[in-house]
C-alpha positions in Angstrom: 0.0 0.0 0.0 1.3 3.4 -1.0 2.1 5.6 2.0 0.3 8.8 2.5 3.5 10.7 3.3 6.9 9.1 2.9 10.1 10.8 4.1 13.4 9.4 2.8 16.8 10.4 4.2 16.0 14.1 4.5 18.7 16.4 5.9 18.6 20.1 6.8 21.7 22.1 7.3 22.1 25.4 9.1 24.5 28.3 9.1 26.6 29.0 12.2 27.1 32.7 12.2 29.7 32.6 15.0 31.9 30.1 13.1 30.9 31.7 9.7 30.5 28.3 8.2 27.8 25.7 7.5 27.4 23.3 10.3 25.9 19.8 9.7 23.2 19.2 10.6 20.0 20.6 12.2 18.7 17.1 11.4 19.9 14.4 9.1 18.9 11.2 7.4 15.3 11.1 8.7 13.4 8.3 7.1 9.8 7.6 8.3 6.3 6.9 6.9 2.9 8.5 7.7 -0.1 6.4 6.7 -3.7 7.6 6.2 -5.5 8.4 9.5 -2.4 8.3 11.6 -1.9 10.8 14.4 1.7 11.6 15.3 3.0 13.5 18.4 6.4 15.0 17.4 8.4 15.3 20.6 11.9 16.4 21.6 13.7 19.2 23.5 13.9 22.7 22.0 16.4 23.2 19.2 16.1 19.7 17.7 14.6 21.1 14.5 11.0 19.9 15.0 9.4 23.1 13.6 11.9 23.2 10.7 11.0 19.6 9.9 7.3 20.5 9.6 8.1 23.5 7.6 10.3 21.4 5.3 7.4 18.9 4.9 5.2 21.8 3.9 7.8 23.0 1.4 8.3 26.3 3.2 11.9 25.3 3.9 14.1 23.7 1.3 15.7 20.3 1.7 19.5 19.9 1.6 19.2 16.2 1.0 16.5 13.5 0.6 13.1 13.1 -0.8 9.5 13.6 0.3 6.6 11.8 -1.3 2.8 12.3 -1.1 0.9 9.2 -2.2 3.9 8.2 -4.2 4.5 11.5 -5.9 7.7 13.4 -5.2 7.6 16.9 -3.8 10.1 17.8 -6.5 7.6 16.9 -9.3 4.4 18.4 -7.9 3.2 22.0 -8.0 3.9 23.7 -4.6 0.4 25.2 -4.4 -1.1 21.7 -5.0 1.2 20.2 -2.4 0.2 22.7 0.3 -3.5 22.0 -0.4 -2.8 18.4 0.7 -0.1 19.0 3.3 -1.1 22.1 5.3 1.0 23.7 7.9 -0.4 25.7 10.9 2.3 27.8 12.7 2.7 28.4 16.4 2.5 32.1 15.9 -0.6 32.8 13.8 -0.5 35.3 11.0 -3.6 37.3 10.2 -3.8 38.7 6.7 -5.0 42.3 6.2 -8.8 42.8 6.4 -11.6 41.2 8.4 -12.1 37.7 9.9 -14.2 36.9 6.9 -11.5 38.0 4.5 -9.1 35.7 6.3 -11.5 32.7 6.3 -12.1 33.2 2.5 -8.4 33.4 1.7 -7.8 29.7 1.0 -10.9 29.7 -1.3 -9.6 32.6 -3.3 -6.0 31.4 -3.4 -6.8 27.9 -4.5 -9.9 28.8 -6.6 -12.3 26.5 -4.6 -15.8 27.3 -3.3 -16.0 28.8 0.2 -18.0 26.6 2.5 -19.7 29.2 4.8 -21.6 26.5 6.7 -18.5 24.6 7.5 -16.6 27.8 8.5 -19.4 28.7 10.9 -19.4 25.2 12.4 -15.6 25.2 13.0 -15.8 28.7 14.5 -18.5 27.5 16.9 -16.6 24.3 17.7 -13.6 26.5 18.7 -15.6 28.8 20.9 -15.5 31.7 18.4 -19.2 31.9 17.4 -19.5 35.3 19.2 -17.1 37.0 16.9 -18.5 39.3 14.2 -17.0 38.3 10.9 -16.6 42.0 9.9 -14.2 42.6 12.8 -10.7 43.5 11.8 -8.5 40.4 12.2 -5.6 42.5 13.6 -7.9 43.4 16.6 -8.3 39.8 17.7 -6.6 38.5 20.8 -3.6 36.1 20.3 -5.7 33.0 21.2 -8.5 34.1 18.8 -6.0 34.7 16.0 -4.6 31.2 16.6 -8.0 29.6 16.3 -9.1 31.6 13.3 -5.9 30.6 11.6 -6.7 26.9 12.3 -10.2 27.3 10.8 -8.7 29.0 7.8 -6.5 25.9 7.2 -9.1 23.3 8.0 -11.3 24.7 5.2 -8.9 23.2 2.8 -9.8 19.8 4.0 -6.2 18.6 3.7 -5.4 14.9 4.1 -2.3 15.9 6.2 -2.1 18.6 8.9 1.2 19.8 10.2 0.5 21.4 13.6 3.3 23.4 15.2 2.5 23.8 19.0 -0.9 25.3 18.0 -2.3 25.2 21.5 0.8 26.4 23.4 -0.6 29.9 23.9 -4.2 29.0 24.5 -6.1 28.8 27.8 -7.3 25.4 28.9 -10.8 25.6 27.5 -9.6 26.8 24.1 -7.0 24.1 24.1 -9.7 21.5 24.7 -11.8 22.9 21.9 -9.0 22.5 19.5 -8.2 18.9 20.6 -11.9 17.9 20.4 -12.3 19.4 16.9 -9.2 17.8 15.5 -10.2 14.4 17.1 -13.6 14.8 15.4 -12.1 15.6 12.0 -9.7 12.7 12.3 -12.5 10.3 13.0 -14.9 11.7 10.4 -12.5 12.4 7.5 -9.5 10.2 8.3 -7.2 13.2 8.4 -3.7 12.5 9.5 -1.6 14.9 11.4 1.9 15.5 12.8 1.6 17.6 16.0 4.5 19.2 17.8 3.7 19.5 21.5 5.7 19.9 24.7 2.7 18.7 26.7 3.1 15.0 27.5 -0.5 14.6 28.6 -1.6 16.1 25.3 0.7 13.8 23.4 -0.9 10.8 25.1 -4.3 12.1 24.3 -4.0 13.1 20.7 -1.6 10.6 19.1 -1.3 7.0 18.0 2.4 7.2 17.5 5.3 9.2 18.9 8.3 10.5 16.9 11.0 11.6 19.2 13.9 13.8 17.9 17.3 13.8 19.6 20.7 14.9 18.4 19.5 15.7 14.9 17.9 12.3 14.3 14.6 10.6 14.6 15.6 8.6 17.7 12.3 6.9 18.4 9.3 5.9 16.3 6.9 4.1 18.6 3.3 3.5 19.3 2.2 6.1 21.9 1.2 3.5 24.4 4.5 1.7 24.1 6.4 5.0 24.3 4.9 6.1 27.6 5.1 2.6 29.1 8.8 2.2 28.2 11.9 3.1 30.1 12.3 6.1 27.7 9.9 8.2 29.8 12.3 8.0 32.7 14.5 10.5 31.0 12.4 12.2 28.4 9.9 14.3 30.3 12.3 17.0 31.6 13.8 17.3 28.1 10.5 17.6 26.3 9.2 20.4 28.5 12.2 22.6 27.7 
């Protein structure tokens, strides 16, 4: 069976300004497969390249080595816009585009020339506790948590098979965080959406994932079923690191 997302020997370098030379590697030779309907918690201490890995999978960052495939098709051969319709990245720091909430929600429809599903947008806004917001409100006037949730709705309207979630609940209050978890769980069950979710919250990782990918020293050190990961001896040393 063809994998939904296949990652083969990918490497990302970085520039060390102090040494004025390229230092290998932020991460290297990562090889892993994501199947349809899988939920991955991507863990590891800060600085391991987790966010850069997601941005690379979304083709926001360039690869220095390796290949990425979506349903057997190489990222090098597919149109970038088409790729991002299928593999959608949600950043930790949400970016609101100029204009109103409605302008932001309709952005993906205009960009990708697809119909705007107003009913679905209203449902997602309600599910995330945002039904009280007037759509003609300027997006720049929203609170940080509201911007984060509006940005998530904007991405979800693409109905992507793969979601790349970069600590999207880190700045949310507990209730808003639970809204996000419940909505993504519902979408996963209803549509079979797969996601890779960076989190520093181990309880959240247990709740929202089927598998754990753990990055350490620039490599994918562990690829394990979530249950096995948290029952194994690894958790004796990982929690303090993950929370950094």
